[in-house]
C-alpha positions, 0 to 999 in steps of 0.5 A: 536088954533086947538088941534090935540091930542084928547083923542082917539089919546092919548089912542091909542098912549100910549097903543097900537101903539106908534112908527112909521116908514115910508119907502120912503121920496117922496111926499106920504112918507114925507106927511105920516111922517108929519101927524103922527109926527103932531099928537104926534107919534115919526117917523123914516123916511127911504130912500135910500140916505141922499139927498132924506131924506133932500128933504123930510124934506124940504118938511115937513118943508114947509108944516108945515110953511103953516099950521102955516100961516093958523093958524092950528099949532103954531110955537112951534107945528111946532118945536115939530113935526119936533123934532119927526122925525128922519131919516136913510138910511137903513132898519135895527135893528133900526126899531125893536121897531116900532109898525107900518111901512108904506111903501110908496116906488115906485109903483113897486111890485119888490121894495115893495117885497124887502122892505117888506122882509127886514121889516119882518126880522128886525121888532118885530113880533107884528109890523103891516106892512102897504103899501100905494100902490094905486093898487098893491095886499096887499095879494101878498105883504103879501105873501112876509113875514112870517106875512101875518096876520099883513100886510095891505093896508093903502092908504093915499090921496095926499096931506096927511096932508090935505086929510081926506080919508084913504083907508084901504085894508084887504088882504086875510090873514089880521087879524081882530085885524090888521084891527081894530088897523089900523082903530083906528090909522087912526082915531087918525090922524083925518082921515076917514078910509074906509075899503075895500077888496083886489081887483085890484085898490081897490075902489078909483082907480078902479073907478078913473083911467078908468074915467081919461083914458076915458078923455084921449081917448076923447082927443085922438079922437078929441071929445074935447080939454083939457080945454073943457074936464076939464070944463065939468067935473068941471062945469057939474059933480061938480068935484073940478078938471078936470080929465086931470089936476088931472092926471097931479097932480097924475103923468101920469106914476102913472096913466099908472102903475095903469091902467096896474095893473087893466088890468092885474088883471081883464083881461078886455080890458076896462082897456087898457090904451090910446095910447096917455097916453102911448106915453106921459109917454114914452116922459117923459111928466108926468104932474106936476113932469116933468113940462108938461103933458096935461098942461104946468107948467113952470110958476108955478102950479097956472099959468098952461096953456094948453100944446103946444101939445094940444093948 
């Protein structure tokens, strides 16, 4: 059976970064909480409503069940992991003993700004405040606090318990110590941290989103259909998933939001989102989360077919 508390994790857990909080119980937030708890860290999961928290815990439980079925965890380890997670609906003084808080709220600067101002007020001065943002400037987020040296990007990939990469983003004022601790903490979760600098989209989305956008433009211009575009990229470029299906999994609204951050940040028309993408988001055809995007998921993800709009 896989032993997930290695010596480094134990040393880090005991001596430096013991207590974690995660803000946001959605797909990314519950995955981050799950992963920290699995590796022995006590976690407070925070969201605005009991319903959101209940849904988050349900998702964690289902994902832990999958790990048990695959032999990654025992039933006892699943129970221990769940026992390490507590929930609350407020950012308040109960977070005052946390060593690291990871914000995984909506990809919206105003929301993140409000969260970081509250965290700055209630968390101890040594606490590292990390954002799971996929594109918003860490420097800009840090400026909303009185501790910019302790603010960093910690961009996990979805699904968090499975994907190895963590993009660590140093803001303009992030200290070397904050960066070091965040890297070590990522390694304690058996992730592979990659440290990058704070520019719009960082590395992952600065490269990925223009590719997805170009695939949508290729579809919009009638060069090829959904299935054809994805097949070319899967079989020709060895991508595990085609760009249109990947966009559906990410969420077309998220793709649009990141492209706008890139466009605003660089002022370069090459990042301008496809009109087709804009229309699909306005029509609430967001991909997997809405049941239809470039593919139709009404029969389930594994039975996905090309959406009627593009068939």
